Residue frames relative to the residue before (quaternion, step in Angstrom):
aa qw qx qy qz dx dy dz
M 1.0000 0.0000 0.0000 0.0000 0.00 0.00 0.00
N 0.4439 -0.6881 0.5138 0.2558 3.54 -1.02 0.85
M 0.3483 -0.7687 0.5022 0.1886 3.57 -0.57 1.14
D 0.6581 0.4958 -0.3119 0.4731 3.60 1.22 -0.33
S 0.3728 0.7552 -0.4709 0.2627 3.60 1.27 0.14
K 0.3350 -0.7537 0.5376 0.1752 3.56 -0.97 0.91
T 0.7256 0.3210 -0.2218 0.5668 3.55 1.30 0.08
K 0.5631 -0.6099 0.4320 0.3526 3.59 -1.10 0.66
F 0.7863 -0.0809 0.0983 0.6046 3.55 0.92 -0.94
P 0.3658 -0.7505 0.5054 0.2179 3.61 -0.69 1.04
L 0.1522 -0.8751 0.4536 0.0730 3.54 0.48 1.28
A 0.6611 0.5126 -0.3326 0.4354 3.63 0.80 -0.89
G 0.6911 0.4661 -0.2757 0.4787 3.58 0.86 -0.93
A 0.6422 0.5233 -0.3256 0.4559 3.57 1.01 -0.78
L 0.6342 0.5253 -0.3272 0.4635 3.59 1.01 -0.77
L 0.6754 0.4813 -0.2981 0.4726 3.58 0.90 -0.89
T 0.6295 0.5227 -0.3298 0.4710 3.59 1.04 -0.73
F 0.6420 0.5147 -0.3174 0.4714 3.59 0.99 -0.80
I 0.6470 0.5115 -0.3128 0.4711 3.59 0.94 -0.91
G 0.6644 0.5058 -0.2968 0.4633 3.59 0.95 -0.88
T 0.6395 0.5211 -0.3213 0.4651 3.57 1.03 -0.78
A 0.6558 0.4949 -0.3058 0.4811 3.58 0.95 -0.88
H 0.6342 0.5398 -0.3158 0.4546 3.58 1.01 -0.86
T 0.6697 0.4977 -0.2891 0.4692 3.56 0.94 -0.92
A 0.6619 0.5050 -0.3077 0.4607 3.57 0.90 -0.91
L 0.6599 0.4938 -0.3088 0.4746 3.58 0.95 -0.83
G 0.6353 0.5358 -0.3255 0.4510 3.59 1.01 -0.79
V 0.6556 0.4915 -0.3068 0.4842 3.57 0.97 -0.83
A 0.6495 0.5196 -0.3202 0.4535 3.60 0.95 -0.87
V 0.6596 0.4913 -0.3102 0.4768 3.60 0.95 -0.83
F 0.6265 0.5336 -0.3354 0.4586 3.59 1.03 -0.76
V 0.6756 0.4928 -0.2931 0.4635 3.58 0.87 -0.98
A 0.6680 0.4980 -0.3008 0.4640 3.59 1.01 -0.80
G 0.3275 -0.7785 0.4762 0.2448 3.59 1.19 -0.50
D 0.3608 0.7712 -0.4558 0.2594 3.59 1.22 0.49
Q 0.7779 0.2644 -0.1251 0.5562 3.60 1.16 -0.56
E 0.6421 -0.4945 0.4081 0.4202 3.54 -1.32 0.17
V 0.6143 -0.5815 0.3937 0.3597 3.56 -1.13 0.71
E 0.6400 0.5378 -0.3358 0.4341 3.62 0.95 -0.82
L 0.6519 0.5172 -0.3103 0.4597 3.57 0.98 -0.85
T 0.6921 0.4587 -0.2898 0.4761 3.59 0.85 -0.90
F 0.5887 0.5641 -0.3734 0.4425 3.60 1.10 -0.61
W 0.7178 0.4396 -0.2661 0.4697 3.60 0.73 -1.02
F 0.6013 0.5528 -0.3505 0.4582 3.56 1.08 -0.69
T 0.6952 0.4595 -0.2609 0.4874 3.57 0.87 -1.00
Q 0.6380 0.5413 -0.3255 0.4406 3.58 0.98 -0.83
F 0.6484 0.5031 -0.3230 0.4713 3.59 0.95 -0.79
G 0.6117 0.5403 -0.3458 0.4629 3.57 1.11 -0.63
V 0.6588 0.5016 -0.3046 0.4706 3.58 0.92 -0.90
V 0.6532 0.5024 -0.3109 0.4736 3.61 0.94 -0.86
S 0.6430 0.5223 -0.3206 0.4594 3.59 1.01 -0.78
I 0.6087 0.5334 -0.3506 0.4712 3.58 1.05 -0.69
G 0.6770 0.4930 -0.2928 0.4613 3.60 0.85 -0.94
F 0.6628 0.4928 -0.3000 0.4774 3.57 0.95 -0.89
G 0.6428 0.5234 -0.3166 0.4611 3.58 1.04 -0.77
L 0.6495 0.5081 -0.3146 0.4702 3.59 0.99 -0.82
A 0.6379 0.5113 -0.3248 0.4756 3.58 1.03 -0.77
M 0.6448 0.5104 -0.3209 0.4698 3.59 1.00 -0.80
M 0.6198 0.5384 -0.3433 0.4562 3.59 1.04 -0.73
A 0.6508 0.5109 -0.3153 0.4649 3.58 0.96 -0.85
L 0.6547 0.5011 -0.3105 0.4731 3.58 1.00 -0.80
E 0.6423 0.5191 -0.3251 0.4607 3.58 0.96 -0.81
R 0.6702 0.4922 -0.3053 0.4641 3.57 0.97 -0.81
S 0.7327 0.4362 -0.2550 0.4558 3.60 0.89 -0.85
L 0.7765 0.3304 -0.1763 0.5067 3.60 1.00 -0.78
G 0.4575 -0.6642 0.4620 0.3689 3.55 1.13 -0.66
Y 0.7744 0.1152 -0.0703 0.6182 3.59 1.31 -0.07
V 0.4835 -0.6127 0.5241 0.3408 3.55 -1.33 0.18
P 0.4646 -0.6989 0.4594 0.2910 3.64 -0.68 0.99
G 0.6448 -0.5660 0.3754 0.3507 3.53 -1.17 0.69
A 0.6368 0.5375 -0.3394 0.4363 3.61 0.96 -0.79
V 0.6438 0.5043 -0.3184 0.4794 3.59 1.01 -0.77
L 0.6522 0.5078 -0.3093 0.4702 3.58 0.99 -0.83
L 0.6280 0.5312 -0.3389 0.4568 3.59 1.05 -0.68
V 0.6354 0.5096 -0.3291 0.4777 3.60 1.01 -0.76
L 0.6588 0.4947 -0.3061 0.4771 3.58 0.95 -0.86
A 0.6498 0.5124 -0.3130 0.4661 3.59 1.00 -0.81
A 0.6550 0.5077 -0.3180 0.4606 3.60 0.92 -0.85
T 0.6465 0.5094 -0.3144 0.4731 3.58 0.97 -0.83
T 0.6629 0.5086 -0.2975 0.4620 3.57 0.98 -0.87
V 0.6660 0.4920 -0.3048 0.4706 3.59 0.87 -0.92
F 0.6330 0.5268 -0.3228 0.4665 3.58 0.97 -0.85
G 0.6777 0.4919 -0.2859 0.4659 3.57 0.89 -0.93
L 0.6781 0.4861 -0.2927 0.4671 3.58 0.94 -0.86
A 0.6076 0.5573 -0.3569 0.4391 3.60 1.10 -0.63
F 0.7425 0.3931 -0.2179 0.4966 3.59 1.01 -0.79
M 0.7949 0.0982 -0.0391 0.5975 3.58 1.12 -0.65
P 0.1639 -0.8453 0.4999 0.0927 3.60 0.31 1.22
A 0.7463 0.3126 -0.1913 0.5557 3.60 0.94 -0.81
S 0.4397 0.6817 -0.4592 0.3621 3.56 0.43 1.23
G 0.7200 -0.4374 0.3332 0.4234 3.53 -1.34 -0.08
F 0.4797 0.6653 -0.4478 0.3560 3.58 1.23 -0.19
V 0.5454 0.6105 -0.3958 0.4161 3.60 1.18 -0.47
T 0.6441 0.5396 -0.3321 0.4286 3.61 1.00 -0.77
V 0.6108 0.5652 -0.3548 0.4261 3.60 1.13 -0.56
L 0.5129 0.6359 -0.4216 0.3935 3.60 1.21 -0.25
L 0.6099 0.5715 -0.3511 0.4221 3.61 1.10 -0.62
P 0.7147 0.3913 -0.2896 0.5022 3.67 0.66 -0.88
L 0.5934 0.5596 -0.3665 0.4476 3.59 1.11 -0.58
G 0.6762 0.4883 -0.2849 0.4724 3.58 0.93 -0.89
V 0.6465 0.5052 -0.3156 0.4767 3.58 0.97 -0.85
G 0.6657 0.5006 -0.3012 0.4643 3.59 0.95 -0.86
A 0.6515 0.5108 -0.3118 0.4662 3.58 0.99 -0.83
L 0.6355 0.5196 -0.3296 0.4664 3.59 1.01 -0.76
G 0.6580 0.4999 -0.3057 0.4730 3.59 0.96 -0.84
W 0.6375 0.5129 -0.3228 0.4758 3.58 1.01 -0.81
W 0.6583 0.5186 -0.3073 0.4509 3.59 0.94 -0.90
R 0.6580 0.4998 -0.3106 0.4699 3.58 0.93 -0.85
A 0.6601 0.4952 -0.3104 0.4719 3.60 0.94 -0.87
R 0.6224 0.5392 -0.3304 0.4612 3.57 1.05 -0.78
N 0.6784 0.4823 -0.2903 0.4721 3.58 0.89 -0.91
D 0.6265 0.5286 -0.3348 0.4648 3.61 1.05 -0.72
R 0.6557 0.5000 -0.3112 0.4724 3.60 1.02 -0.76
I 0.6502 0.5200 -0.3171 0.4542 3.58 1.02 -0.77
T 0.7299 0.4315 -0.2436 0.4708 3.60 0.91 -0.89
A 0.5936 0.5886 -0.3674 0.4077 3.60 1.20 -0.34
């Protein structure tokens, strides 16, 4: 554990990393089972891997800053909205949880900076 961490636990990044890990594992399982086309399982698994990387980066930001910066949350929100627009009943709904947790942390940090 990083002793210089400004947060007890980087929840938003950890949630996204968990979602990405589950996505990747499911993508590999579907590929091995041969239930879907290879292209579909590739993109499914690839999005899981990208989500893991993005989640790890968010965890590092949460530890160093104490919150996820607004620009990072906007990228995550845009990706989520885009995904939900094309596939409303999909795993993109789960990304609303780390997005909400990250936005709450950003809002609290913003208010702390304003009142300080």
